[in-house]
N, C-alpha and C positions, 0 to 999 in steps of 0.2 A: 235386120233392116240396115240399109246403107247408112243413113243420116238421121235416124229418129233421135229426139231429144228426151232426156229424162223428164223434161217439163211438159212433153205431150201428154195429153189426158188419155192414157190408154190403160186397160187392165190386163196385165200379163202376170200370171201367177207363178212363172218360173224365172229364174235369173237370166239376164240377157244384156247384150251390149251392141250398140251400133257399130259397124265395121269402121266408120270414119274415125271413131275415137281412137282405135288401135292401129291405124294405118299411119306411118310416119310420113310426113310432108304435108299432112292436112287435106288432100285432095283425093278423091276416089270416083272414078268414072263407072256407072253401072255397066256400060258396054265392055269396058276393060275387065271388070270383075267377072262378067258373063263369059268373055273370050277366055280368061285364065281357068275358069272352072270346066268349060267345055275342053279345052286343051289337056288339062290334068285327067279329065274322065277319059278321053281318047287314049292317052298314054296308058292308063290303067286297064282299060278295056283291051288294048292291044296285047298286054301281057296275058290276060286271061285267054285270048285267042291262041297264044303261044304255049298254053298250058303252064304258065309260071305262077299259078296260084299260090304255091308254097313261098315264093318271094313276098307275095302280098299278104300272106297270112301272118308272117313275122312282123311286118310293118304294122298290120292292123293291131296286133297284140300290144305293141309299143304305145298305141294311142287309145286303146280300149278303155273307156271310162267305166265299163261294168266289170273289167277283169278283177277276179278275186272278191267280187261283192255277191252278197246273198240276195237273190231275187225271188219273187213270186210271179208266176205267169200263167196265162190260159194256153193249154196245149191240148188240141184236139177236143175242145169242149170241157176240159178238166183242169181245175186249178192245181198247179204243181208249184214246187220250189227247188231251189239248188244254187250252188255257187258257180258263178261263171268262171270258165278256165280258158277262154279264148275261142278261136275258130280252127277248124281243121283244114287240110288241104282241099277239100272239096266246098269249103265255105259253110259247113255246118257248125252251129254253136256247140262248144263243148261245155257240158254242165256236170258238176259233182252232185249226183242225186243218189240217196239211199245207199251210200258207201261205194259207189262206182261211178266211172265216168260215162256218161251218155253223149252221144253226138246226134243232135236233133236238127232237123231241117227247119230253117227260120220260117218257112211258108206256113208252118202249122203253128206258130208261137205268136200270141198277141198279148196286149195288156200287161206289159212288163212293169213291175213296181219293185222298188228297192225296199229290202227288209232292213230295219235298223238304220244304220247311218247311211 
């Protein structure tokens, strides 16, 4: 949310923060935010068109919150588990499973849960 207060009576089960609290200057326009998101998406999608996914995968790995975390997930109607090792040049998730690295298409993965921490 852009400006939701901790005092607002809402039930959110995960950690969250409103964007206004972390924006320096204390003002944030939803239109400006939307324009910045669209601009960033356009720049990223342009790289994909130019087949520069390798540039993006290294950047992705820098910010990947699941990197080196053990997860459980649903894959093609079967519960699986593994350790996330990033994404490859084709955008597939890399998982360490059963002693080897597997590259799985994210379209077949759902219901991801952290195991342990």
